[in-house]
C-alpha positions as CSV (number, residue, x, y, z in Angstrom):
1,M,-8.1,-9.4,10.5
2,R,-5.6,-7.8,12.9
3,A,-6.2,-4.4,14.5
4,I,-3.6,-1.8,13.4
5,W,-4.7,0.9,15.9
6,K,-6.7,1.2,19.1
7,G,-8.2,4.4,20.6
8,A,-11.4,6.2,21.2
9,L,-13.8,8.1,19.0
10,T,-14.9,11.3,20.7
11,F,-17.5,13.9,20.1
12,G,-18.7,16.2,22.8
13,L,-18.7,14.2,26.0
14,V,-19.3,10.9,24.2
15,N,-16.4,8.5,24.1
16,V,-16.5,5.4,21.9
17,P,-13.6,3.0,22.3
18,V,-12.7,1.4,19.0
19,K,-10.3,-0.8,17.2
20,V,-9.2,0.1,13.7
21,Y,-8.7,-2.4,10.8
22,S,-7.6,-2.0,7.2
23,A,-10.7,-2.3,5.1
24,T,-9.0,-3.2,1.8
25,E,-6.2,-5.4,0.6
26,D,-4.2,-5.9,-2.6
27,H,-5.2,-9.0,-4.6
28,D,-2.3,-8.8,-7.2
29,V,0.0,-11.8,-7.6
30,S,3.3,-10.9,-6.1
31,L,6.1,-11.0,-8.8
32,H,9.8,-10.3,-8.6
33,Q,12.6,-9.8,-11.1
34,V,15.1,-12.5,-12.1
35,H,18.0,-12.8,-14.5
36,N,16.7,-14.4,-17.6
37,A,20.0,-16.3,-18.1
38,D,20.0,-18.3,-14.8
39,G,16.9,-17.3,-12.9
40,G,18.9,-15.5,-10.2
41,R,17.0,-13.0,-8.1
42,I,17.6,-9.3,-8.8
43,R,18.0,-7.2,-5.7
44,Y,18.5,-3.5,-5.2
45,Q,21.2,-1.8,-3.2
46,R,21.4,1.6,-1.5
47,K,24.4,3.0,-3.4
48,C,25.9,6.4,-2.9
49,E,26.1,8.4,-6.1
50,V,29.1,10.3,-4.9
51,C,31.5,7.7,-3.5
52,G,29.9,4.6,-5.0
53,E,29.7,2.7,-1.7
54,I,26.9,0.5,-0.6
55,V,25.4,2.4,2.4
56,A,24.0,0.7,5.5
57,F,20.5,1.8,6.5
58,A,21.9,3.2,9.8
59,D,24.0,5.7,7.8
60,I,21.1,7.1,5.7
61,D,19.5,10.4,6.4
62,K,16.5,12.0,4.7
63,A,16.8,15.2,2.6
64,Y,14.8,17.9,0.8
65,D,15.9,19.1,-2.6
66,D,14.5,22.3,-4.0
67,G,16.3,21.8,-7.3
68,E,19.3,23.9,-6.5
69,Q,20.0,23.2,-2.8
70,T,19.7,20.1,-0.6
71,V,18.7,20.3,3.0
72,V,19.7,17.2,5.0
73,L,17.4,16.2,7.9
74,T,19.0,13.9,10.4
75,A,17.2,11.5,12.7
76,D,17.6,14.0,15.5
77,D,16.1,16.7,13.4
78,L,13.0,14.7,12.7
79,A,12.8,13.6,16.4
80,S,12.7,17.2,17.4
81,L,9.4,17.7,15.6
82,P,6.2,17.5,17.7
83,A,5.0,13.9,17.1
84,E,1.2,13.2,17.0
85,K,0.6,10.4,19.5
86,S,-3.0,11.0,20.5
87,R,-5.2,7.9,20.7
88,E,-8.4,9.8,20.0
89,I,-10.4,10.2,16.8
90,D,-11.9,13.7,17.3
91,V,-15.1,14.6,15.5
92,V,-14.6,18.1,14.1
93,E,-18.1,18.5,12.5
94,F,-21.0,16.6,11.1
95,V,-21.7,17.5,7.4
96,P,-24.3,16.5,4.8
97,S,-23.0,13.3,3.2
98,E,-23.3,14.7,-0.3
99,Q,-20.8,17.5,0.6
100,V,-17.9,14.9,0.8
101,D,-16.2,15.0,-2.6
102,L,-15.5,11.4,-3.7
103,L,-12.3,12.7,-5.2
104,T,-10.9,13.4,-1.8
105,L,-11.5,9.8,-0.4
106,D,-8.4,7.8,0.3
107,K,-7.6,4.8,2.5
108,A,-10.5,3.0,4.2
109,Y,-10.6,1.5,7.7
110,Y,-13.2,-0.5,9.6
111,L,-14.0,0.5,13.2
112,E,-15.0,-2.2,15.7
113,P,-16.4,-1.4,19.2
114,D,-13.8,-2.0,21.8
115,S,-15.8,-2.1,25.0
116,A,-18.0,-4.4,27.0
117,S,-21.1,-2.7,25.6
118,P,-21.3,-1.5,22.0
119,K,-24.2,0.9,22.9
120,A,-22.4,4.1,22.2
121,Y,-21.0,2.7,18.9
122,V,-24.5,1.7,17.8
123,L,-26.0,5.0,18.9
124,L,-23.5,7.0,16.8
125,R,-24.1,4.7,13.8
126,K,-27.8,5.0,13.9
127,T,-27.5,8.8,14.4
128,L,-25.4,9.1,11.2
129,E,-27.9,6.9,9.3
130,Q,-31.0,8.9,10.4
131,T,-29.5,12.3,9.8
132,D,-27.7,11.4,6.6
133,R,-24.6,13.0,7.9
134,T,-20.9,12.2,7.7
135,A,-18.6,13.0,10.5
136,I,-15.4,14.8,9.6
137,V,-12.7,13.7,12.1
138,R,-9.0,14.3,12.9
139,F,-6.7,11.6,14.2
140,S,-3.1,10.5,14.3
141,L,-1.8,7.4,12.6
142,R,1.9,6.5,12.2
143,Q,3.0,10.0,13.5
144,K,0.9,11.8,10.9
145,T,-2.2,13.9,11.5
146,R,-4.9,12.9,9.2
147,L,-8.3,14.2,8.2
148,A,-11.0,11.6,7.6
149,A,-14.7,11.0,6.9
150,L,-16.6,8.7,9.3
151,R,-19.6,7.1,7.7
152,V,-21.8,4.0,7.8
153,R,-21.4,0.9,5.7
154,G,-24.0,-1.7,6.6
155,D,-23.8,-2.0,10.4
156,V,-20.2,-1.0,10.6
157,L,-18.6,2.5,11.0
158,V,-16.0,3.2,8.3
159,L,-13.2,5.7,8.7
160,Q,-12.0,6.9,5.3
161,T,-9.0,9.2,5.2
162,L,-9.3,12.4,3.1
163,L,-6.8,14.1,1.0
164,W,-6.0,17.6,2.3
165,G,-7.4,20.5,0.2
166,D,-4.0,21.4,-1.3
167,E,-3.5,17.8,-2.5
168,V,-6.4,17.9,-5.0
169,R,-5.4,19.5,-8.3
170,E,-7.6,22.1,-9.9
171,A,-9.1,20.9,-13.2
172,A,-8.6,23.8,-15.6
173,F,-8.9,22.8,-19.3
174,P,-9.3,25.7,-21.8
175,S,-11.0,23.4,-24.3
176,L,-14.0,23.1,-21.9
177,D,-14.5,26.9,-22.0
178,E,-15.5,26.7,-25.7
179,P,-19.3,26.9,-26.4
180,V,-20.7,23.6,-27.5
181,R,-24.2,23.2,-29.0
182,I,-26.0,20.0,-28.1
183,S,-29.3,19.3,-29.8
184,A,-32.4,17.9,-28.1
185,K,-32.2,14.8,-30.4
186,E,-28.6,14.1,-29.4
187,L,-29.5,14.3,-25.7
188,E,-32.4,12.0,-26.3
189,L,-30.3,9.4,-28.1
190,S,-27.6,9.7,-25.5
191,A,-30.1,9.2,-22.7
192,S,-31.5,6.1,-24.6
193,L,-28.0,4.7,-24.8
194,V,-27.5,5.2,-21.0
195,E,-30.8,3.5,-20.3
196,S,-29.7,0.5,-22.4
197,F,-26.7,0.0,-20.1
198,S,-28.5,0.7,-16.9
199,G,-28.4,-1.7,-14.0
200,D,-27.6,-2.1,-10.3
201,F,-24.0,-2.1,-9.4
202,D,-22.7,-5.4,-8.0
203,P,-18.9,-5.4,-7.4
204,S,-18.9,-9.2,-7.1
205,S,-19.9,-9.5,-10.7
206,F,-16.6,-8.0,-11.9
207,S,-13.2,-9.6,-11.7
208,D,-9.6,-8.6,-12.5
209,E,-9.2,-10.6,-15.7
210,Y,-5.5,-9.9,-16.0
211,Q,-4.8,-11.3,-12.5
212,D,-7.1,-14.3,-13.1
213,E,-5.2,-15.1,-16.3
214,L,-1.9,-14.6,-14.6
215,R,-2.8,-17.1,-11.9
216,T,-4.0,-19.6,-14.5
217,L,-0.6,-19.2,-16.3
218,I,1.4,-19.8,-13.2
219,E,-0.7,-22.9,-12.2
220,A,-0.3,-24.3,-15.7
221,K,3.5,-23.9,-15.5
222,L,3.6,-25.5,-12.1
223,E,1.5,-28.4,-13.4
224,K,3.9,-28.9,-16.4
225,G,6.9,-28.8,-14.1
226,D,8.1,-25.7,-16.0
227,T,9.8,-24.2,-12.9
228,L,13.3,-23.3,-11.8
229,D,15.1,-25.9,-9.7
230,R,16.8,-23.6,-7.2
231,S,19.1,-26.4,-6.0
232,E,20.5,-26.6,-9.5
233,T,20.8,-22.8,-9.8
234,F,22.5,-22.1,-6.5
235,G,24.1,-25.5,-5.9
236,D,25.1,-26.3,-2.3
237,R,26.3,-22.8,-1.6
238,E,25.6,-21.7,1.9
239,E,23.6,-18.5,2.2
240,P,25.7,-15.7,3.8
241,E,24.6,-14.4,7.2
242,T,22.1,-11.6,6.5
243,S,20.8,-10.7,10.0
244,G,17.4,-10.1,8.4
245,E,18.8,-7.8,5.8
246,V,18.4,-8.2,2.0
247,I,21.5,-8.9,0.0
248,D,22.4,-8.2,-3.7
249,L,21.7,-11.7,-5.2
250,M,23.7,-11.1,-8.4
251,A,26.8,-10.4,-6.3
252,A,26.1,-13.6,-4.3
253,L,25.8,-15.5,-7.6
254,R,29.1,-14.2,-8.8
255,A,30.7,-15.0,-5.5
256,S,29.4,-18.6,-5.8
257,V,30.8,-19.0,-9.3
258,E,34.1,-17.3,-8.6
259,R,34.5,-18.3,-4.9
260,S,38.3,-18.9,-5.1
261,R,38.9,-15.4,-6.7
262,A,36.6,-13.7,-4.2
263,A,38.5,-15.4,-1.3
264,R,41.8,-14.2,-2.6
265,E,40.6,-10.6,-2.9
266,G,39.1,-10.8,0.6
267,K,35.6,-9.9,-0.5
268,D,33.0,-10.2,2.1
269,T,29.6,-10.9,0.6
270,S,28.0,-9.4,3.7
271,A,29.1,-5.9,2.4
272,T,26.2,-6.1,0.0
273,K,23.6,-6.1,2.7
274,T,20.9,-3.5,2.4
275,S,18.2,-2.0,4.7
276,K,16.3,-4.1,7.2
277,S,13.2,-2.1,6.4
278,E,13.2,-3.2,2.7
279,K,10.2,-5.5,2.2
280,S,11.1,-9.1,1.7
281,E,9.3,-10.7,-1.2
282,K,7.7,-14.1,-1.4
283,P,10.1,-16.9,-2.4
284,A,9.8,-18.4,-5.9
285,A,7.3,-21.2,-6.3
286,K,8.7,-24.6,-5.4
287,K,9.0,-27.2,-8.2
288,K,6.1,-29.8,-8.1
289,A,7.1,-33.4,-8.0
290,A,6.5,-35.1,-11.4
291,K,3.5,-37.4,-11.5
292,A,4.2,-41.2,-11.6
293,S,3.4,-42.5,-15.0
């Protein structure tokens, strides 16, 4: 794992240097879209709805729309806001663990001691365990102030960000206000059913069946050689210079098929470049060599 943040956990005069790591990761198979006729990769462009031009990332601002009016916020506007750059995780209070609503829990991070001696780290961990308390903390990550719960998992301190109070919707369902009569016999049978399903929760005993089957399907297609030969699809066409930017692949395909016409019209395929910040996706699986008979 690679640390994404370094700082210090502070409460009172106690200072605990720590490294922060993402505690979770996505296990889904990464898929992308292709043209079903020729397997060409589908890309997305930042296209202006007013003039129809493809807009470079450097020429894009952010905006707020209230439904009737639009307020444009430039990079300078956003830079003028007070940025949170503190490298401290400040303990606001220690609360009974049962008071932390599970609905408010968000992204989880592991904390690792970042000093020659982990004594202060271990002391805080043991204190939280013995008092059955959770520390509510404030810290800054990626220029945003965040509220989080600091708790113990095994022998590691876990920082779990919390949703702000106004981010949790109120559950108000009129149907639940209607009086409902439950008999003692119904409760008894329901409790019996619960007991028949009772057990100790073991996350490792569950798996994502859809993703497992998807991987099996992909492996089977690779084994059969049922893959796209990219050299046949794209020929010997040289890839245009992208400078790390993602291009519209369908435009590139058309340029490859109609190269002579594109040259006459003076089209530059580099005009279809899009944002450098757009995530690049994993390349398509390479075709396996056929087994010798």
